[in-house]
Structures are given as C-alpha cells and as structure tokens.
C-alpha positions in Angstrom: -25.4 -0.9 9.1 -23.0 1.9 9.1 -20.2 1.3 6.6 -17.0 3.4 6.5 -16.9 5.9 3.6 -13.1 5.7 3.4 -10.9 2.6 3.6 -7.2 1.9 3.3 -6.0 -1.0 1.2 -2.4 -2.2 1.1 -1.0 -4.3 -1.8 -0.2 -7.6 -0.1 3.0 -9.6 -0.6 2.8 -11.6 -3.8 -0.3 -9.6 -5.0 -0.2 -7.5 -8.2 -1.7 -4.0 -8.5 -4.5 -5.3 -10.7 -5.4 -8.0 -8.1 -5.5 -5.3 -5.3 -7.6 -3.0 -7.4 -10.0 -5.9 -8.1 -10.2 -6.6 -4.3 -11.0 -3.0 -3.7 -13.8 -3.1 -6.3 -15.2 -6.3 -4.9 -15.4 -4.7 -1.4 -17.5 -1.9 -2.9 -14.9 0.8 -3.0 -13.1 2.8 -5.7 -9.5 4.0 -5.3 -8.9 7.8 -5.0 -5.3 8.0 -3.9 -2.1 5.9 -4.3 0.8 6.2 -1.9 4.2 4.5 -2.1 6.5 4.3 0.9 10.0 3.0 0.7 11.3 0.3 3.1 14.9 0.7 4.1 17.5 -1.7 5.5 20.2 -0.4 7.9 23.7 -1.5 7.0 27.0 -0.7 8.6 29.7 0.1 5.9 33.1 1.2 7.0 31.8 1.8 10.5 29.0 4.1 9.4 25.3 3.4 9.2 23.9 3.6 5.8 20.3 2.9 4.7 19.5 1.1 1.5 16.0 0.8 -0.1 15.1 -2.8 -0.3 11.3 -2.7 -1.1 8.3 -0.5 -1.2 4.8 -0.5 0.3 1.9 0.6 -2.0 -1.2 1.8 -0.2 -4.5 2.9 -1.8 -7.1 5.1 -0.1 -10.5 4.2 -1.4 -14.0 5.6 -1.0 -17.3 3.7 -0.8 -19.3 3.4 -4.0 -22.7 5.0 -3.4 
C-alpha cells in the first residue's frame, strides 16, 4: 500500500480544533501547517457592493507519521 505522505484536513462545521487534531492523529498524521481563510458575504449597501466577513475556514496540512 502506498499512503500519501501529505494530507489536508479541514475543521468541519461544529468540530473544535482539538477534535480535528485528534482526528488527524488517529489517521496517522501530525499537523505541520495551519491556514485560516476568511469567508465573505456580499451585501449591497447604498447601491454599492460591500463584502463582510461572516466566517472562517481552518485548514491543516499534515504529514504521515513514520
């Protein structure tokens, strides 16, 4: 079997960071990088488009434990 040496894990809705980190460890990986990406919502205010942050997406890059 050829396992991937790098894997991407995303914190799911309703999941805490600790739960995600435990899921990564149970899959046989360890986190090496954390990235946060904002999620914006487009709103029209006074006839102009404006973007407001409404949430964020947290993504972990993980390597295989050897």
